[in-house]
DODO-550061 format. One record per residue: residue number from 0; residue in three letters; y, x, z of N, C-alpha, C, O in turn. Coordinates in pm, whole numbers. Last residue first. Example, Ala and Ser with C-alpha at 12.3 -4.5 7.8 and 13.67 -1.06 7.14 Angstrom:
BEGIN
(1 "SER" (-225 1285 708) (-106 1367 714) (3 1290 787) (114 1341 804))
(0 "ALA" (-569 1319 780) (-450 1230 780) (-330 1320 780) (-332 1424 846))
END
This chain:
BEGIN
(181 "SER" (1514 -699 -900) (1497 -842 -934) (1585 -932 -852) (1581 -1054 -870))
(180 "ARG" (1558 -449 -806) (1607 -479 -941) (1599 -627 -973) (1669 -675 -1062))
(179 "LYS" (1437 -439 -563) (1584 -427 -565) (1642 -460 -700) (1760 -494 -711))
(178 "ASN" (1168 -441 -622) (1229 -560 -561) (1380 -556 -569) (1444 -660 -580))
(177 "LEU" (1113 -182 -704) (1116 -288 -808) (1179 -416 -753) (1238 -492 -829))
(176 "LYS" (1088 -31 -477) (1217 -30 -544) (1228 -136 -654) (1338 -175 -692))
(175 "LYS" (815 -54 -422) (913 -121 -334) (1048 -132 -402) (1117 -233 -387))
(174 "ILE" (709 121 -613) (689 -23 -630) (791 -101 -544) (846 -201 -589))
(173 "LYS" (772 370 -504) (829 331 -633) (821 180 -652) (915 118 -702))
(172 "LYS" (618 362 -271) (764 377 -261) (832 334 -389) (936 268 -386))
(171 "LEU" (362 351 -382) (412 237 -306) (564 243 -290) (631 140 -296))
(170 "GLU" (335 606 -491) (342 491 -581) (400 369 -509) (477 293 -567))
(169 "PRO" (325 759 -252) (430 783 -353) (447 664 -449) (560 627 -483))
(168 "ARG" (94 634 -114) (232 628 -64) (339 654 -170) (435 578 -177))
(167 "MET" (-172 655 -174) (-91 568 -259) (57 568 -222) (138 508 -292))
(166 "GLU" (-286 799 27) (-278 863 -104) (-189 784 -200) (-136 840 -296))
(165 "ASN" (-286 603 226) (-193 717 237) (-178 790 104) (-69 837 72))
(164 "ARG" (-496 446 138) (-361 389 138) (-257 501 146) (-153 495 80))
(163 "MET" (-704 626 186) (-679 577 50) (-537 522 38) (-468 547 -61))
(162 "TYR" (-694 661 462) (-669 777 376) (-640 735 232) (-561 799 163))
(161 "ASP" (-758 401 556) (-624 458 576) (-596 574 481) (-486 584 426))
(160 "GLU" (-937 195 324) (-937 297 428) (-797 357 437) (-725 364 337))
(159 "LEU" (-811 -139 246) (-857 -5 211) (-860 86 334) (-794 58 434))
(158 "ARG" (-688 -371 302) (-834 -368 322) (-894 -232 288) (-1015 -213 299))
(157 "ASP" (-433 -346 226) (-456 -358 370) (-604 -352 403) (-642 -330 518))
(156 "ILE" (-446 -366 -46) (-437 -231 10) (-455 -231 162) (-489 -129 221))
(155 "PHE" (-440 -640 -89) (-569 -571 -102) (-562 -431 -42) (-663 -381 8))
(154 "LEU" (-245 -791 176) (-258 -736 41) (-390 -660 32) (-445 -619 134))
(153 "ILE" (-174 -1076 366) (-261 -960 351) (-265 -920 204) (-286 -1004 117))
(152 "GLY" (-61 -1320 435) (19 -1199 449) (-59 -1070 435) (-16 -965 484))
(151 "ASN" (-214 -1534 371) (-219 -1491 510) (-143 -1360 532) (-159 -1295 636))
(150 "LEU" (-194 -1558 104) (-141 -1670 184) (-136 -1635 332) (-63 -1697 409))
(149 "HIS" (-335 -1330 26) (-189 -1335 8) (-127 -1445 94) (-19 -1427 150))
(148 "ASP" (-597 -1424 78) (-540 -1315 158) (-388 -1315 148) (-318 -1301 248))
(147 "VAL" (-618 -1600 -134) (-606 -1656 2) (-556 -1549 98) (-481 -1579 190))
(146 "GLU" (-647 -1408 -339) (-528 -1494 -335) (-509 -1559 -198) (-396 -1572 -151))
(145 "HIS" (-895 -1291 -270) (-776 -1207 -286) (-649 -1292 -272) (-556 -1254 -202))
(144 "GLN" (-1064 -1516 -280) (-1045 -1443 -154) (-918 -1358 -157) (-842 -1354 -60))
(143 "ILE" (-1042 -1580 -554) (-1001 -1678 -452) (-975 -1607 -319) (-875 -1634 -253))
(142 "VAL" (-1152 -1349 -666) (-1011 -1380 -689) (-961 -1481 -586) (-849 -1469 -537))
(141 "ARG" (-1422 -1366 -575) (-1338 -1252 -540) (-1189 -1286 -555) (-1109 -1255 -466))
(140 "ALA" (-1509 -1602 -695) (-1510 -1590 -548) (-1418 -1477 -504) (-1345 -1491 -406))
(139 "LEU" (-1480 -1529 -968) (-1404 -1641 -912) (-1397 -1631 -760) (-1290 -1650 -702))
(138 "LEU" (-1667 -1318 -998) (-1524 -1291 -1008) (-1440 -1404 -947) (-1339 -1377 -882))
(137 "GLY" (-1924 -1449 -787) (-1876 -1353 -885) (-1725 -1334 -879) (-1665 -1332 -772))
(136 "ASP" (-1879 -1797 -696) (-1942 -1666 -684) (-1880 -1573 -788) (-1794 -1614 -866))
(135 "ALA" (-1819 -2094 -508) (-1777 -1997 -609) (-1854 -1867 -586) (-1890 -1833 -473))
(134 "GLU" (-1837 -2444 -452) (-1890 -2310 -430) (-1840 -2220 -542) (-1823 -2264 -656))
(133 "PHE" (-1575 -2673 -352) (-1675 -2619 -444) (-1721 -2482 -399) (-1655 -2413 -321))
(132 "GLU" (-1370 -2953 -319) (-1451 -2854 -248) (-1556 -2805 -345) (-1621 -2885 -413))
(131 "VAL" (-1065 -3135 -299) (-1171 -3072 -378) (-1243 -2971 -291) (-1184 -2911 -201))
(130 "GLU" (-870 -3426 -266) (-941 -3318 -200) (-1052 -3267 -292) (-1123 -3345 -355))
(129 "SER" (-582 -3494 -459) (-723 -3522 -431) (-788 -3400 -366) (-763 -3286 -405))
(128 "GLY" (-329 -3444 -541) (-347 -3473 -399) (-489 -3507 -362) (-517 -3544 -248))
(127 "ASP" (-302 -3358 -793) (-297 -3503 -775) (-310 -3543 -628) (-304 -3661 -595))
(126 "ARG" (-344 -3086 -778) (-207 -3132 -802) (-191 -3283 -786) (-80 -3332 -767))
(125 "ASN" (-594 -3066 -515) (-542 -3039 -649) (-402 -3098 -662) (-348 -3154 -566))
(124 "TYR" (-675 -2897 -209) (-629 -3016 -281) (-581 -2974 -419) (-534 -2862 -439))
(123 "GLY" (-973 -2756 -68) (-828 -2766 -77) (-794 -2895 -150) (-872 -2990 -152))
(122 "ALA" (-1234 -2522 2) (-1183 -2659 -6) (-1031 -2653 -13) (-970 -2556 30))
(121 "VAL" (-1513 -2316 -82) (-1370 -2334 -59) (-1333 -2481 -74) (-1393 -2554 -152))
(120 "MET" (-1764 -2092 -12) (-1736 -2236 -27) (-1590 -2252 9) (-1545 -2209 115))
(119 "LEU" (-1884 -1796 -182) (-1809 -1869 -79) (-1808 -2017 -111) (-1844 -2060 -220))
(118 "ARG" (-2017 -1467 -244) (-2014 -1611 -266) (-1936 -1677 -153) (-1925 -1623 -43))
(117 "LEU" (-1982 -1202 -171) (-2006 -1232 -312) (-2000 -1381 -345) (-1979 -1419 -461))
(116 "PRO" (-1728 -1067 43) (-1846 -1150 23) (-1858 -1193 -123) (-1758 -1216 -191))
(115 "ARG" (-1601 -739 -54) (-1581 -879 -17) (-1714 -953 -29) (-1804 -909 -101))
(114 "PHE" (-1445 -428 -59) (-1570 -500 -36) (-1537 -641 11) (-1457 -661 102))
(113 "VAL" (-1251 -268 -301) (-1251 -359 -186) (-1387 -426 -178) (-1439 -475 -278))
(112 "GLU" (-1101 6 -439) (-1230 -58 -419) (-1230 -137 -288) (-1212 -81 -180))
(111 "GLY" (-790 -41 -608) (-869 15 -500) (-997 -63 -482) (-1001 -184 -506))
(110 "THR" (-499 27 -804) (-628 -38 -784) (-698 30 -667) (-668 145 -633))
(109 "LEU" (-171 -7 -936) (-260 39 -831) (-390 -41 -830) (-389 -162 -853))
(108 "GLY" (-10 -124 -1130) (-62 9 -1155) (-157 61 -1050) (-219 165 -1071))
(107 "PRO" (179 -329 -911) (145 -289 -1047) (100 -143 -1057) (161 -52 -1000))
(106 "LEU" (145 -524 -693) (123 -381 -677) (88 -321 -813) (-22 -267 -830))
(105 "SER" (154 -783 -764) (260 -736 -674) (249 -587 -642) (334 -532 -572))
(104 "LEU" (-78 -813 -909) (49 -821 -981) (166 -774 -895) (267 -730 -949))
(103 "CYS" (-340 -589 -835) (-255 -699 -790) (-124 -697 -868) (-67 -590 -890))
(102 "GLY" (-692 -503 -831) (-552 -473 -857) (-471 -595 -815) (-527 -692 -765))
(101 "GLU" (-1006 -374 -722) (-906 -480 -731) (-769 -423 -764) (-737 -310 -728))
(100 "ASP" (-1320 -294 -791) (-1186 -235 -800) (-1086 -346 -824) (-1082 -406 -931))
(99 "TYR" (-1558 -394 -554) (-1495 -422 -683) (-1358 -356 -680) (-1289 -360 -579))
(98 "PRO" (-1867 -427 -367) (-1740 -363 -401) (-1688 -407 -537) (-1765 -451 -623))
(97 "GLY" (-2000 -706 -172) (-2007 -600 -272) (-1870 -546 -304) (-1769 -609 -273))
(96 "ASP" (-2218 -882 58) (-2089 -846 0) (-2107 -732 -98) (-2213 -670 -106))
(95 "GLU" (-2395 -1151 201) (-2398 -1037 108) (-2258 -1009 55) (-2188 -1100 11))
(94 "ASP" (-2346 -1378 335) (-2366 -1257 415) (-2360 -1133 326) (-2325 -1025 372))
(93 "SER" (-2082 -1584 202) (-2218 -1533 201) (-2226 -1410 290) (-2125 -1345 317))
(92 "PHE" (-1871 -1807 387) (-1888 -1683 310) (-2036 -1648 308) (-2108 -1680 403))
(91 "GLU" (-1698 -2119 403) (-1819 -2039 425) (-1813 -1916 336) (-1758 -1919 225))
(90 "LYS" (-1441 -2212 364) (-1521 -2271 470) (-1644 -2188 504) (-1688 -2186 619))
(89 "ILE" (-1121 -2134 301) (-1256 -2084 273) (-1342 -2125 392) (-1320 -2081 505))
(88 "VAL" (-884 -2354 193) (-951 -2305 313) (-1090 -2258 270) (-1166 -2334 211))
(87 "PRO" (-567 -2410 35) (-708 -2372 29) (-759 -2319 163) (-688 -2249 235))
(86 "ASN" (-324 -2563 -22) (-381 -2552 113) (-530 -2515 110) (-610 -2580 176))
(85 "VAL" (-415 -2624 -350) (-309 -2638 -252) (-377 -2641 -116) (-476 -2712 -96))
(84 "LEU" (-532 -2460 -634) (-563 -2513 -501) (-438 -2512 -414) (-367 -2412 -405))
(83 "GLU" (-666 -2450 -951) (-542 -2457 -875) (-576 -2521 -742) (-642 -2625 -738))
(82 "VAL" (-856 -2275 -1191) (-850 -2342 -1062) (-707 -2340 -1010) (-635 -2241 -1025))
(81 "ILE" (-1071 -2237 -1458) (-930 -2243 -1420) (-919 -2330 -1295) (-965 -2444 -1293))
(80 "VAL" (-1286 -2112 -1651) (-1283 -2133 -1507) (-1138 -2123 -1460) (-1089 -2015 -1427))
(79 "SER" (-1483 -2148 -1930) (-1346 -2161 -1882) (-1351 -2194 -1733) (-1414 -2292 -1693))
(78 "LYS" (-1725 -1913 -2060) (-1686 -2036 -1989) (-1541 -2030 -1944) (-1484 -1922 -1923))
(77 "THR" (-1763 -1689 -2223) (-1867 -1792 -2219) (-1825 -1920 -2150) (-1882 -2026 -2176))
(76 "ASP" (-1556 -1508 -2202) (-1594 -1554 -2337) (-1692 -1670 -2335) (-1705 -1742 -2434))
(75 "ASP" (-1401 -1637 -1902) (-1448 -1528 -1987) (-1489 -1587 -2122) (-1458 -1702 -2151))
(74 "SER" (-1169 -1717 -1638) (-1244 -1750 -1760) (-1292 -1622 -1829) (-1232 -1515 -1815))
(73 "ALA" (-1031 -1734 -1404) (-1139 -1636 -1411) (-1228 -1665 -1532) (-1349 -1640 -1529))
(72 "ASP" (-740 -1804 -1302) (-808 -1821 -1430) (-908 -1707 -1445) (-874 -1598 -1491))
(71 "VAL" (-575 -1969 -1037) (-675 -1871 -1079) (-724 -1906 -1219) (-745 -2023 -1252))
(70 "THR" (-329 -2013 -787) (-375 -2045 -923) (-469 -1932 -965) (-445 -1816 -934))
(69 "ILE" (-253 -2152 -464) (-305 -2045 -550) (-340 -2101 -687) (-376 -2218 -702))
(68 "ILE" (-46 -2213 -185) (-87 -2257 -319) (-139 -2135 -394) (-78 -2028 -390))
(67 "ARG" (119 -2244 71) (-24 -2220 56) (-74 -2282 -75) (-135 -2389 -76))
(66 "LEU" (436 -2076 42) (357 -2198 48) (211 -2166 17) (183 -2070 -55))
(65 "SER" (688 -1923 2) (595 -1909 113) (520 -2040 139) (539 -2106 241))
(64 "GLU" (763 -1785 -288) (752 -1920 -232) (646 -1914 -123) (527 -1901 -152))
(63 "ASN" (770 -1552 -442) (869 -1572 -336) (877 -1717 -287) (983 -1765 -250))
(62 "VAL" (551 -1522 -588) (670 -1564 -661) (779 -1610 -562) (865 -1692 -593))
(61 "GLN" (365 -1462 -399) (393 -1359 -499) (511 -1396 -590) (564 -1310 -660))
(60 "PRO" (325 -1698 -255) (411 -1594 -198) (447 -1483 -298) (550 -1417 -282))
(59 "ALA" (139 -1835 -431) (281 -1872 -427) (370 -1765 -361) (481 -1743 -408))
(58 "ALA" (-77 -1614 -606) (-49 -1694 -487) (101 -1719 -481) (180 -1634 -522))
(57 "LEU" (-290 -1583 -884) (-155 -1573 -830) (-145 -1664 -708) (-197 -1775 -707))
(56 "GLY" (-508 -1427 -1122) (-485 -1504 -1001) (-343 -1482 -953) (-283 -1377 -977))
(55 "ILE" (-509 -1275 -1340) (-616 -1374 -1333) (-606 -1458 -1206) (-686 -1548 -1184))
(54 "GLY" (-231 -1173 -1554) (-308 -1176 -1431) (-418 -1280 -1438) (-421 -1363 -1529))
(53 "LYS" (-32 -1132 -1743) (-170 -1095 -1776) (-257 -1083 -1650) (-344 -997 -1640))
(52 "SER" (209 -1238 -1711) (189 -1109 -1645) (48 -1055 -1669) (13 -947 -1622))
(51 "ARG" (176 -1482 -1834) (271 -1387 -1894) (255 -1246 -1837) (283 -1147 -1904))
(50 "TYR" (-3 -1599 -1649) (-45 -1569 -1787) (47 -1467 -1853) (0 -1375 -1919))
(49 "MET" (162 -1615 -1416) (33 -1546 -1414) (-11 -1506 -1555) (-52 -1392 -1578))
(48 "VAL" (375 -1775 -1504) (400 -1637 -1460) (270 -1556 -1465) (270 -1443 -1512))
(47 "ASN" (226 -2013 -1556) (305 -1949 -1660) (331 -1802 -1626) (310 -1714 -1710))
(46 "PHE" (121 -2074 -1305) (31 -2047 -1417) (105 -1970 -1526) (54 -1873 -1581))
(45 "MET" (367 -2112 -1170) (276 -2005 -1129) (177 -1971 -1240) (151 -1854 -1267))
(44 "SER" (467 -2339 -1296) (540 -2214 -1308) (451 -2095 -1272) (457 -1990 -1335))
(43 "ASP" (275 -2526 -1209) (293 -2498 -1352) (361 -2364 -1374) (320 -2285 -1459))
(42 "ILE" (329 -2515 -932) (195 -2481 -983) (205 -2445 -1132) (149 -2345 -1175))
(41 "LEU" (594 -2607 -932) (564 -2472 -886) (428 -2427 -937) (413 -2314 -982))
(40 "GLU" (555 -2870 -1019) (635 -2778 -1102) (609 -2633 -1063) (603 -2545 -1149))
(39 "VAL" (414 -2962 -796) (347 -2960 -927) (422 -2865 -1022) (360 -2789 -1096))
(38 "VAL" (621 -2943 -609) (497 -2865 -590) (422 -2854 -722) (373 -2746 -756))
(37 "PRO" (815 -3123 -709) (845 -2980 -699) (721 -2892 -679) (717 -2779 -728))
(36 "GLY" (657 -3374 -695) (705 -3315 -819) (737 -3167 -810) (691 -3089 -894))
(35 "ASP" (417 -3315 -428) (512 -3396 -502) (555 -3322 -629) (497 -3220 -665))
(34 "ILE" (229 -3313 -169) (214 -3267 -307) (296 -3361 -394) (252 -3470 -430))
(33 "ASN" (334 -3216 141) (339 -3326 46) (328 -3269 -95) (410 -3186 -136))
(32 "MET" (296 -2988 289) (285 -3117 358) (278 -3235 261) (222 -3340 294))
(31 "VAL" (141 -2683 272) (213 -2782 191) (188 -2919 255) (74 -2960 273))
(30 "GLU" (187 -2436 521) (104 -2539 462) (193 -2635 383) (306 -2663 423))
(29 "ASP" (337 -2117 459) (340 -2250 519) (247 -2345 445) (230 -2337 323))
(28 "ALA" (184 -1792 486) (251 -1899 410) (238 -2033 482) (143 -2058 555))
(27 "VAL" (262 -1527 684) (161 -1631 666) (234 -1748 600) (334 -1797 654))
(26 "LYS" (429 -1248 524) (426 -1368 607) (300 -1451 582) (240 -1446 475))
(25 "LYS" (448 -1045 344) (394 -1011 476) (374 -1133 564) (310 -1123 669))
(24 "LEU" (578 -1134 121) (436 -1096 107) (370 -1065 240) (247 -1059 248))
(23 "THR" (841 -1164 203) (760 -1285 182) (611 -1251 173) (527 -1332 214))
(22 "GLU" (953 -902 204) (917 -968 330) (826 -1090 312) (742 -1117 398))
(21 "HIS" (830 -656 -16) (911 -777 0) (860 -854 122) (739 -869 142))
(20 "GLY" (637 -463 -32) (754 -433 48) (844 -553 69) (925 -554 161))
(19 "TYR" (533 -533 -362) (504 -470 -233) (634 -435 -161) (728 -384 -222))
(18 "TYR" (736 -782 -534) (651 -664 -522) (632 -620 -378) (703 -662 -286))
(17 "ILE" (732 -1093 -715) (793 -1002 -619) (689 -893 -588) (570 -911 -613))
(16 "ILE" (765 -1242 -1034) (680 -1170 -939) (768 -1089 -843) (865 -1026 -884))
(15 "GLU" (968 -1536 -1068) (934 -1399 -1105) (845 -1339 -997) (851 -1381 -882))
(14 "HIS" (1011 -1867 -1203) (984 -1774 -1095) (951 -1637 -1152) (912 -1624 -1267))
(13 "THR" (1027 -2013 -1422) (1134 -2034 -1326) (1117 -1942 -1206) (1203 -1939 -1118))
(12 "VAL" (964 -2007 -1756) (937 -1935 -1632) (1055 -1957 -1538) (1168 -1924 -1572))
(11 "PRO" (911 -2319 -1921) (997 -2204 -1892) (958 -2139 -1759) (923 -2207 -1663))
(10 "LYS" (568 -2377 -2007) (697 -2425 -1959) (782 -2302 -1931) (729 -2192 -1918))
(9 "GLU" (281 -2421 -2111) (392 -2343 -2167) (523 -2408 -2127) (581 -2485 -2204))
(8 "ARG" (-33 -2397 -1951) (95 -2465 -1969) (198 -2370 -2028) (199 -2251 -1995))
(7 "LYS" (-375 -2452 -1997) (-265 -2356 -1992) (-137 -2429 -2027) (-132 -2510 -2119))
(6 "LYS" (-511 -2727 -1810) (-489 -2655 -1935) (-375 -2556 -1915) (-290 -2574 -1828))
(5 "THR" (-727 -2722 -1524) (-604 -2758 -1592) (-598 -2683 -1724) (-672 -2587 -1745))
(4 "VAL" (-954 -2836 -1288) (-935 -2766 -1413) (-806 -2815 -1478) (-780 -2935 -1485))
(3 "THR" (-1108 -2808 -993) (-982 -2853 -1050) (-959 -2771 -1174) (-946 -2649 -1167))
(2 "LYS" (-1438 -2911 -936) (-1346 -2804 -972) (-1220 -2868 -1024) (-1224 -2970 -1092))
(1 "LYS" (-1694 -3005 -711) (-1576 -3042 -789) (-1495 -2918 -819) (-1485 -2828 -735))
(0 "MET" (-2023 -3075 -663) (-1928 -2966 -672) (-1814 -3010 -762) (-1837 -3047 -877))
END
């Protein structure tokens, strides 16, 4: 089992979060063809944006880059779990799933109970272009699935019952307006 682990980076923020309603969040992100300097800089910028926004996961489309890249920090008091994946592919899911109240940096202030598989096997590439593959469970598995959804133009609210999403309409209208300010 390989994990891509990086240290927290302190570089200038070159990207900003985009919000619900922005066209980039609805698109299927493009595969990264070459892991080069600009891709590594994007990964660094994504970690920076994620930490400054107090998030635990971020997908490149959330910073208006339609590329298949995710960053995750599912660390807790007992262990450090920091992942960066380029072109991630979830290869296997467990049969067992469970609920969790999810939120999203692109949907500030909203949460909803989403059922997802509890374990998975994921593969992708790290910033060095090396192929990585590992099993994940718990919070890490959930965050990876949430971020890979972003790469496929899916938000967590798309996984909610219609009545729940309808109840969020007033908040969603306000969130859409955040894009006009940025």
